[in-house]
Phi, psi and omega in degrees: 000151178059032176236153176281129179227165173242138178223154178221152179167202179231160185282122172275324173217156174220146175200158179259145173251072186071216178264353190262341185218150168238142179242127178232128171270112186262137175229151174247004177084000183276351180190183183275343181284149175241166175245123176283129176246127180249115183252125180276149181294350178283349179289132188309319182259032183303317182299322178292318177299316182297336180274354181284152181237183178306136179097344178296145182250141189221162161230124180248142170238118183199187182259125176281123182231162171291130185287133176280350183258160176283155175107337177212150181281326182215168178209163178259124181257119178247094191219357183243103185303332182276347183234337184249159180205162175228127173245126178261119178277321181196144184269344181056051179301122183299332181281341181238350184275000000 
């Protein structure tokens, strides 16, 4: 906890928290559990991340924290542009996928 880690997988769900946050439930297919990733709008490619839908594949670098919300014990916070990052491998566009 409270350490920077990297994780990769694809989005099982995506949603916006207003204009300031994006929430992605990330899975790597190894089990039924997902990891909630909270991406802050200060991340340089936030607009591109916000346009991604279910099935998009990512690599996130962020801080694993105890979740303040119900439903999960912890979450990955991607909020520091100088230390955290998002790499999008593929968007899984529904019209071409």
